[in-house]
Structures are given as C-alpha cells and as structure tokens.
N, C-alpha and C positions, 0 to 999 in steps of 0.2 A: 569529500567534495568541498569548494569554496565558495561562500556565499560574500555578496558586497556588504557593506555595512549597512543594516537596516535603520534606515532614518525616518521611514514613515510606514503606514500601513493602512489601506483602504478597508475598512469594514463594511460589511453587507449593509447596504442603504436602509433606511427605515422603511421604505415601501416594499422591501424584501420583507422585512419582520413582520409588517401588517399581513402581506399576502399569505405568509406561513403561518400567523395565527388564524386568519380567515379561512384558511384550506384544512385546518388542523382535523376537524370533524371529518372531513371527505378521505384525508389521508387515513385516519385511524380505522375510518370503515373499510377502507382497501386493504390495509394490513390485516385485519380481521379476517378477511375473505381470502389470505394467503398471499397477497400481494399481485394477484393474476386477473387478467381483463380480457375476457373470452368473446369480447365483441369484435364486429369488422373492423374497428379502428387499433385491435391490438397489433403489435408489431411496428406501428409508426410507418410516415409517409417515406417515400423513398426519395433520396437526393438524386439530381441528375447526374448524368454521367461526364456532363461536361460543365464547368464552372459558368454560370450565368453572368451576364453583362454585370460588372462590378460598377457601383456609383462612384463618382469623382467629387460628391457631397462630402463634408467632414461626417465621420461615423465613428462611433464607438463600438469596439468589439470586445464583449465584458464576459470572463471567465467567473466560475464560482469555485472555490477549493476551501481547504480548511487553513488555519493560521500556523505557518511555519515558515522557516527561511525560504523554501523552494518557491514559495509564492511570489515572495519580492523579487526572487532572481527571474522567475519567468517575466514579470511584468518589466523589469528594467531590460533585459535582454530582447522582449520581443519590440519595447518601445525604439530601441538603439537600432534594430536591424531590420524588422518587418518593414518599419516607417521607411527607410530606404527604396523599399518598391513601393509604397503605398503610404507617401507622406498625407494624405486626408485622414488617415486611419489612427485613432488611439485605442491603446491596450489597457484595459482595467481588470485587473486581479482583484476582484472582491473575496473577503474570507469571514470566515466563522469559526468560533472554537471547533476542538476537533470533534468532543463529544456531539455536537448540533449540526455537522457536516450533512450527513444522511439527511436529517429532518429537514434543515434549511433547502434542500434540493427539491426533496421527493413532495414536500408540502407545497410547494408551488407547482410541481408536476401534476399534481392531483386537482389544483385549481386550474388546471390548462393554461396557465398564464406564467411566464416567466421574466424577473428582471435580469436574468443571463442568457447569452447566447450559447457559449459553452460549457457544460459542465465536465469537471472533472472527475471521471466514477473510479471508484475501486473496482478493482476486475468483478467481485463478487455482486456490485449494484447493476451490473448489466444488464441481467437476468429480468430484475423488477423494472426496471426502466423499458426494457423491451416488450415485455408482455403488457405492459399498461400503455402503449405507445407513445411515450414520452420523447425518445430519441429518434435520429433520423436514420434509416437503412442507408448506408453509404457504400454497398457493394458494388454497384456499377459505378461510382465514383472512384473508388480503389482500384479496380480492374483497368481504367482507361488512365489513372494519374500517379498510381504508387507502385513502384519495383517491389514486389511482395518478395522476391527471391533475395532481397538484401537483408532480410531479418531472420533472426532464429523463429521457426514457425511457432514454436511455444508462446513467446512474446507476444507475437502477432493475433494469435488465438486469445492469449489469456486477456490484452487490453480491448479486444474489440470484438470478438466472435460469440455469436450464441445461434443456437446452443454450443455450448462448450466441447472442446475436443478432450481426451484423455491427455495425462500429461506427456508434454513432447511431441504432441500430434496436434496437426490442423486438419479440420475437414475443408477441402476447397469448395464443397459444394454448400455448405453453411454460410449464413448472410453476416457480414462486418457492419457493426454499429460503432466503431470508434477506430481510433490510432493512436499509438503508444505516445506518449507526453514524457513521463519519469520512470524510468526502470529503478528497482530497488531489492534489495535484500537484507538481511543482519549480517552485520560484521562484528569478529569477536575482538575486543580491544583489551590489551592486556599489558601490565606494567613490566617492561623489560628491565627495569632498574631492580624488580623485586623478584619475578620469577623466572628471569633469563630471556635472552634472545629468541630462543626457540620458542615460539607456541606450542601447548599441548596439542597432540595430534587426534586423540579420541576423547569422546565425552567424559569416561571414566578417568582419565588421565588429567582432564580440565579440573573435575571435580576436587581430585585429589592436590593439584597445584593450588587451587584457589584455599581451599583448607589450609595447606601448609604457609600460604602466604598470610593469612588471615591470624595463626597462631603465632608467626612471627614479626607480626608488624600490628600490634595493638592499636586500636582506632581506625583500622582498615578493615574494611570487610572482604571478604574473599570473593563476593561475585554483587553484582548489580543487574538487574533485568527488570523488564516489564509485569507489573501485576497488577494493574488496576483493572477496577470493574467499568469500565467506558471504553467506547470504538470497539476496536479488536485486541485491545492490549493483552489481557491476561489468556485470551485463546490462543493469538499467536505463539505465546510462550508456550503453553502446553502441546500444540500443534507441533512446534518444532522438536519439544523432546519427545513426543509421540513418534515423531517420523525416523529420528536418528537411533530410535529403539526398537523400529521395525512395525510399529502400528501402523493402523490404517484408521483415516477419519469415518469412511464409510463404503459400502458397495455403491458405486454409483448407478451401476446396469440396473440394479435391482432396487435403489432407492432406500438400501438399508443401512441403517446405523447402529440399533440395538442389538448388541451380541458380536459386532464389528470394532467398533469405537472402543469398548468396554471387554475387549476379549483379554487374554493373558499379557500380550505386548502392551496392550493400553493401559493395565492397572499397573504394570512395570515403570512405564513412563511417568504416570501420574505420582507414584510411591519416590521414584528418584526426584522429580520435580519437589514435591512438600517435603520429602523426609531427609534429603540429603542436599539439595541446591538453598531451599528457604532457609535453613538454619546459617547459611554463609553470606545471608543477606544483614543490610545494616538494619537497626531496630527503628521499626514505625515506616518500613518502606513497602508495606501491604497495598499500597494503592499509588506506587511509583509508576510514573509513564516515561515519555522520551524526556521531558525535561529535568526530571529528577534524577534519571542515569547519567545523563550528561553532567549535571551538578556534580555528583557522585565522582565521576571520572575528572573533571576539571580541578576539583578541590583535593585530588589526592587521596580518596577516601575508599577506593575500591580497587582490587586487584584485576578483574577480569570483570567485564561487563559485554552486554549484547546490545547493541543498538542498529537502527536502520542506517543504512550508509547515507542517506539523503539527508539525514538529521544529525550527522557527525563532523559538519563542518567547523561548527564553533569551538570544538577541542583544540582545534590548531590555534586558536586566536590567543595571543599572551594577555588581551585585556580581559579575557573570560575565564583565564587558566592561573591557577598557582605552581604549575609543574614547570614553569619557565618563563623567562622574559622574552624569548625569541620563538619562533616557530622551530627553528633546529633544536633550541633547548627541550621543548616539548617532545618532539621527535627522538629525542634520545632517551625519553622514560616511556612512550608509548608506542606500541606496535599494533597492527591492525592484520587480521589473519580471516580466511575463510573459517566458517565453523567448522568445528572439529568432527568427524566422522564416528561412527559406532557399529551398529548392525547394517545401517545404508549410510548414504552421505547426504540426505536430504536436507534442504535449506527453504527456508519460507519466501516465496514470491511476494514482493512488493510493488510498490509503483502504482501507477495509475494511467488512464488514457484520456482522449478529447473526444467529446461526444457533443453533438449539435441538438440543443433543444428543438423539438417539433412546433414550439411555440412561438420562437423566436420569429420576427419581421423577416420578409425574404430578402432584403438587402443585407441584413446582416447574417443571414444563412449562406447566401452568395459569398460573404467576405470571410465567414468560418471555413467554407471549403477551400478557398484560395489559401487562408492561413494555414490550413492543413498541408495543403501541396507543398507550400513554401517549406514549413517545420521539416518536413519529411526528407527533404534534399539532403544528399551527401553532406556538403560542403556547410550547410546550415546546422546540419546534427555534429558536425565538427565543432564549429562555433559555440553550440550550445553546451557542448562537453567541456571547451575551454572556460566558458564562463560560469560553469560549476554545476550543469546539468549532467544527468544520467541519461545518454541516449539509449536507443534500442537497436539502432541499425547496426550490423555486426562491424560494417568497416569504421564505423565511428567508435565503437566498443574496443575495436584493435587499433585506433589512432593514436600516434604520440600525444595530439592535443587532450586525449582522455586519460591514458594512462600514466602520463606526467603531470596533470593537474593537481591530482591528490595520492597520499598513499594509499588510500582504501579503493580508489577506483580500480586498480589489477583484482582486488577481491570480488566486486562485482562481475567483472569481466570473466573471473575465472569459477564464478558460482552460477553463472545462467545455465548450465546443462545440469545442475542438481537441483533445480527450483521445484517446489510442490507447492500448488494452490491450495486453496479452501473449496467448499462447495460453490459452484455458479451457478445458483437457482433463485428463482425470486424468492424464495422463502429465507434466504439468506440472513437480512436484518434480524429475524428472530430466533434463526440458530445460533448467530453469533452472541446474541444477548444472553441466551440460556447458557453458553458455555462460558462466557465472561463471568457471569453471575456465581457459576458453581466452582470455575478455577479460582476465582477470586476468594470465594468461601472456604475452600480448602487450604489454600496459601495463608489466611488468617485464622484457621483453627475452628471456623464455625462448621466446617463439616469435615468427616475423616475423607481421605483420599478415594476410598473406595465406593463411600457414599456417594461424594461428589460427582466422581464418573459413570456411576451406574443411574444418577439422577440427568445427568446430560444426556446420556444413551437414549434413555425413556422418553425424556421430554421433547428432544429433536425429532424422535421416530415419530411421536403424535402429530407434531407440526406437517412432517411429509406424507404420514399416512390422510391426514385431514384434507391435504389440499387435492387428492384425486388425480394427481398427475403420474404418468407411467415413464419410466425411463428416467436417466440422468446425465450428469456429467459434471468434470470439472477438475479430478486430481490429477 
C-alpha cells in the first residue's frame, strides 16, 4: 500500500481523554461483568433505511482510529473526494496509540457520550459494542443502499455482522452494524537477494530458509514478526501459526476453548513458534510490533518478516530504507508473497469496519450514513485503492487501480479466500489480553510453551463460562 507523506496527525482531543477518564470506572464495571448489557437498550437503535435530510451548514464528521499511516490516508482521501459532493463537510480522523485504541472508544461508549461520530472497530470489537447498545443497527440502511452481492460474504460479515457467521459464510438473517473500511492480512516479506527470487511455499520451508539465511549473513536475523504484549500482536502471531499447523482456537458452537486450543496441533504450533521461530529473531525483539518489524526490514536486518499489508507501504520509501535509493532498487531486494501453507492455508483476517456511534448528534449520524453509502460505491472504492487503501468490494480488489498500486496488493486479493478471524464475541478484549500476555511470556522465556498454552486455554474458558451465554460465532 502507498501512503502520502505524513506531515501532520490529529490526536484525540483533550475532551476525549477527559471523557475517557470520567468513564473509566463505568467501563471497568462493564468489563468485569463480561461486557454484556441485557437491558432493553442492548443492540443499539436502528438507523433509518433512507438517509435523513442532510444539513447544508458546516459540519465536521469525526472518526476515531489508532495511529498508523492509513488514518492519515483516510483523512486526506475523504477531504479530497467526499467534499466534492459535500463541500460543507470536513472529515477529521482522530487517533490514539494502538494500545489505547479499544479503551479510547469504549470508555466513551460507557459514558454514553462520544467525541467521535464513526468508530473504526476491529472485527472482534463489534460484539461488545452491539451488546452494550453503542452503535447503530444499519441492517435496513444496508438493504436499501448497499449492493451486498459486490462483496465476499466473509468480509461483509467480518466487518459488520453480529452474531458472526462461521468462516466464509454470512447469515443473511443476522443484523449488520458496520461496513468495510480497510481490508488487511499478513504478507510475507522476503529478501530476494538473500534467499532467492521464489518465496518458500510451506511454513517448514520458510523456517529452513530463514535459518540458512541467518547463518550465511551475520548481523541479519532470519525472522522478524510481532511478539509484543499489547493490542493483539503476540496473539495474532500464535493464531497464525496455530492455523497453518491445523489447530483451532475454539469450538464456537459449544463455546469450548480448553481442550481445543491446547490440543496436539495447538501445542505443536506453540512449540514451533517458541523453539524454532523465536531463535531466528533479533536479540531484544521480544516486544516488537509493527514499527519494529518495519524498521528491521528497512534497515536490511531481517531475511523474512511478517507484516500487515496496510502497514507495509513505508518499506518502499527510499527515505525510510537502506535497501535502495529508489523504489525500484528496493524492490530488487524485497519480495512480497502470501503466507506459506502447511497443513492448511489459513491466514489472519485484519482490517476494520465503520460503525456509527449511537450517541452522535442526529446531523452527524445522517452524514455518517451518507458517507458510508458514498464510500462503498464501486468507483469510490477504486479511487480509495489507487490512493493507498485496501478495498473490500470484489470489483475493486480485482481492478488495475488496486492490483497495480503496490506489489503487495495482489497478496491481499489472493489471501481473501484463506482468511480466519478470532473469536467475535463480547468477551474478546479479555480473551485477547490473556493470549497476548501468555504468548509473550513464552516468547520471552517466562513460561514454557506448554504451560503458556494450557494457561491460555484454562483462563479463556473461565471467561466464556462466567458470561453465561450460549452458542458462539466467529471463526
């Protein structure tokens, strides 16, 4: 993905931080109760099928996201393109550090008052927001305004549906609470000049190639990947390895984690991650995330790396890289490929959707609906792709505007049928914290791989059992 040079960034205003602080006790209480709200308000109000009359007065439509290049890309793109139709509207994308993203939104939701009109939620955040009545139900609006047949059904479900369907399936009777904003998955980045033009095809071959490259190139680590105990960094890494080695995160129907996650395949995956992959990483990389992996690649310090596609654009910028003085020179050394397969071909689902705050003023809610309708049009999605976005519409994914924009865009298009998500349940935030903490502990030697995985399974099962809910969804 290509991003414009970042000359500014709008942090979340102080009032947001004050609201967050004021709501912290409320949010903590909600989390302690499982993030659920069984009141009549649960599920959120419904958006109208028809967009209400829009104001002609000056209006700011505010988003909240975490700090990374796509946030600036969205703001620049929307202010350049959406304002052609709506010149009285200014788009403002406020950002927070990734580690604070969830709390910055949900503390305001808990206070029933938000500084933002559109929340950009991870797919796994939707359940918590829906059960607490924080976002609008846009099912009727989608039926009237969005061509749902234009999307891979899994993407439409992942970024908006609750309860979630099983992987690759969409339940047309389920409600929709959001629409895709940015698609994403991991790409394997490899040094063509060090390991060869052709990328490894299997995970075992990848590990062997990384080990050989590290041995032959002192000062260059074989692998670079996310290991941090924050956001979903370490958890996504383990879940990815778990998937390709045939493991499962849970039995969604029975809400069963213990005995499923930590079965034979799960333990094999954890052993491979800790005992075969970790030794090929740089010293001190135990808390690496997006920026650190990018730095290792750009500085020529990694043979093979794994990174979110949406965070990879800067790797082609000569000002940020030691691998070449031009984009073409860098591309002579860097290759981008879909993830290797092993027992399966699964890859992690990334990306986010747009969701309208139930507490935004009516004028902003109407504008948000209009923005969504505009953004999801075929021609706009192609422009979004050309500007550096990762679209979700199939026609945009297959368009020259997208496929020719960056060398890793075809990786995303080819990866869509292979995607697997995490648990899309209201308890997500607590489940991912447990996994991050324990995977990070295993990677840094504080726990054995077996102990870490067994602890994850046991602690996550307690969370699900304590919620008292039946059924599940999401993988």
